[in-house]
VOVOVO-30074 format. One record per residue (C-alpha): residue in three letters; chain; x, y, z. Coordinates in Angstrom, 2 decimals, m for minus. Example, Ala and Ser with C-alpha at 12.3 -4.5 7.8 and 13.67 -1.06 7.14 Angstrom:
# VOVOVO-30074
 rest kette      xx      yy      zz
  Ala     A   12.30   m4.50    7.80
  Ser     A   13.67   m1.06    7.14
# end
This chain:
# VOVOVO-30074
 rest kette      xx      yy      zz
  Met     A   27.63   24.69  m16.16
  Arg     A   25.37   25.95  m13.63
  Arg     A   24.75   23.28  m10.61
  Thr     A   20.88   23.57   m9.94
  Ser     A   21.42   22.68   m5.48
  Val     A   19.66   20.30   m3.35
  Ser     A   18.68   19.06   m0.43
  Arg     A   18.94   16.54    2.43
  Asp     A   15.49   16.53    2.25
  Asp     A   14.84   16.16   m0.82
  Val     A   17.34   12.61   m1.80
  Ile     A   15.54   11.66    1.81
  Leu     A   12.06   11.85    0.30
  Ser     A   13.23   10.98   m3.21
  Thr     A   14.99    7.13   m1.77
  Met     A   12.09    6.99    0.65
  Pro     A    9.19    4.51   m0.76
  Phe     A    5.84    5.64   m1.06
  Met     A    3.30    4.20    0.65
  Ile     A   m0.57    4.05    0.15
  Ala     A   m1.59    7.84    1.77
  Lys     A   m3.74    6.82    5.39
  Asp     A   m6.46    8.59    4.75
  Leu     A   m6.69    6.75    1.79
  Leu     A   m6.79    3.12    3.85
  Glu     A   m8.49    4.03    5.91
  Asp     A  m11.83    4.58    3.79
  Leu     A  m10.52    1.05    2.22
  Val     A  m12.85   m2.01    3.63
  Cys     A  m12.34   m5.78    2.45
  Pro     A  m14.51   m6.14   m1.21
  Ala     A  m15.82   m9.86    0.25
  Cys     A  m16.97   m9.40    3.36
  Ile     A  m16.52   m5.29    4.42
  Gln     A  m13.92   m5.01    6.88
  Pro     A  m11.09   m3.09    7.21
  Leu     A   m7.57   m3.91    6.13
  Glu     A   m4.20   m4.01    7.81
  Tyr     A   m1.40   m1.70    5.59
  Arg     A    1.83   m4.63    5.34
  Glu     A    4.78   m3.45    3.58
  Asn     A    6.77   m6.27    2.89
  Pro     A    5.47   m7.47    1.19
  Glu     A    3.95   m4.46    0.70
  Ser     A   m0.23   m5.88    0.50
  Leu     A   m3.60   m5.74    1.93
  Lys     A   m4.52   m8.05    4.20
  Cys     A   m8.37   m8.77    5.48
  Gly     A   m8.25   m9.64    9.25
  Lys     A  m11.53  m11.50    9.13
  Cys     A  m11.89  m13.64    5.55
  Arg     A   m7.58  m13.17    5.43
  Arg     A   m7.18  m12.16    2.53
  Val     A   m4.11  m10.47    0.66
  Tyr     A   m4.59   m7.16   m1.65
  Lys     A   m1.31   m7.11   m3.76
  Val     A   m0.03   m3.66   m3.77
  Glu     A    1.63   m2.37   m6.77
  Asp     A    3.18    1.04   m7.86
  Asp     A    1.18    2.42   m4.72
  Ile     A   m2.22    0.85   m5.87
  Pro     A   m3.92   m1.51   m4.33
  Asn     A   m6.00   m4.13   m6.39
  Met     A   m8.47   m4.93   m4.47
  Leu     A   m9.95   m7.80   m7.13
  Leu     A  m11.30  m10.90   m5.45
  Asp     A   m9.61  m12.95   m8.08
  Glu     A   m6.83  m11.50   m7.97
  Ala     A   m6.64  m12.20   m4.09
  Thr     A   m4.59  m14.64   m2.54
  Ile     A   m5.81  m16.26    1.00
  Glu     A   m3.86  m17.14    3.75
  Ala     A   m3.80  m19.70    6.53
# end
């Protein structure tokens, strides 16, 4: 039986949640009002500070469809 070595860093990286890449986040804007979006971790989503729309992020992919966004008070 052959054993493969696994480093501590491999274990840490495999258990960390993935997030949207920072450079992608800087390029994303709200499709409704063309304003920057704020990343939120729990639940993972993007929120517009101007129109208060919240866009879900599923499997590290932001859903930017206006029909599927929610609006927070």
